[in-house]
N, C-alpha and C positions, 0 to 999 in steps of 0.2 A: 096347455088348457087357453083357445083363444084369448083375444080381450073382446069382451064388450065392448059397446061402444055404437053412438049412434050417429047416422052419415053428419047432421051438422058438426057433430064436434070431430069424426075427420078431416070434412071439408076446411073446417079450424088450423089439423094440425099440417093437411098441405098448405094454409095460408102463410102458415107458420113461417112452412120449409120454404116457400118462395118468397118472404123476407128473407130468409137468411141468406137468400143467395148476393157476392159481391154486387158493389153498383157500378160497379168498370163490365163487370162478364153483364149483368141483368139490363144495363142499355144499349148491350147488341140485339137481344136477342127481342127478334120483330116479327109479326103478324106472327103469333103463336098461341097459340087455349092451352088453359089446362084444367085436363073434364077429367073427372074421380067418375067408376061406373064401380056394377060392384061387382060382376066377377069380368072374363078374361071372355074374348069371344070362342065363339065355337072352334074356331078352326087353332087355335093358339090352347099353351097347358092351360091345364085346369092352377099355375100357380103360379104365372107368370101373374109379376106385382104391377111391372108398368109398359108401357108398350110407345115410342115414336113413328107418328106414323104423318113423316114430309120428305120436302128434300133434307138438301142434309147444304148446311148454306157452305161452306165448298164445292160443293155440289151442281152452282149455279156458278150459271156465266148471265152476262148483260144482257145479252137475247133471251131469256121469261118473259114472260106476260104476266102481268099482273097475277097474284093464287089465291084461293080464294087461304084463308090458315093453316097451318102447318099444325098438326093437336098432336099434343101431349096426354096419355093415357094413366092414371095408375088405375086399378083395381086394389079398391077397399076387403070384398075377401079373400082372397090370399094373405094381404098385408095383416089382414087383421085374425088367420089364421096362421100364420108365420111365427106370430107374437109371444111373449110371454106379461108383458105387462105397456103397458101406458108407454114409459118411459122406451122402452124398446121397442116399438110403436112411432114413437115419434124421430128415435133413430134409423127405421128404419125407411120411414115416405119422406126424411129429410134424404138416406141414397139414394132412394131409388128417382126424384123430383134429377138430383145431382147428374141424375145415370140421365135421364130423359133427356136435359136436360144438355149436356154436349156432344150427343147423339144429336143434338140441330147444329151442332159449331163440328161434326163430320166424322171423332173420336169414336175410334170404335171399341169393341166388346176387351179385343185385348189387353186394350190401354187401360183402359178401365179398370179390369182387375188386373190389372200390373197398381192404376190407383189406389185400390180399392174399392173402388164401387162397383165391383163386379159377382 
């Protein structure tokens, strides 16, 4: 049975997950905004949990002009649907946040799977 939770409670779980990112990593994340959407875009799978939209740090060079912030999306509906309880949801939100932040650093899905974040 999916977890039922208000958008505000869900946002608080996302904030907690972001706060758990180690400081030595968090200070390297620049010009990134984290957004929560109810559902993934129509052109994405219905069960997509998160999405990184930006240019990974490993793909940037010194010639790039200032850019709009990279975006990390978390999709509340699929996360609520896949979890059994609040504890499970908090764990999945943390995993999804780490997964998408890792994409900002250029870590691909294969490596994230090896590390247990896919």
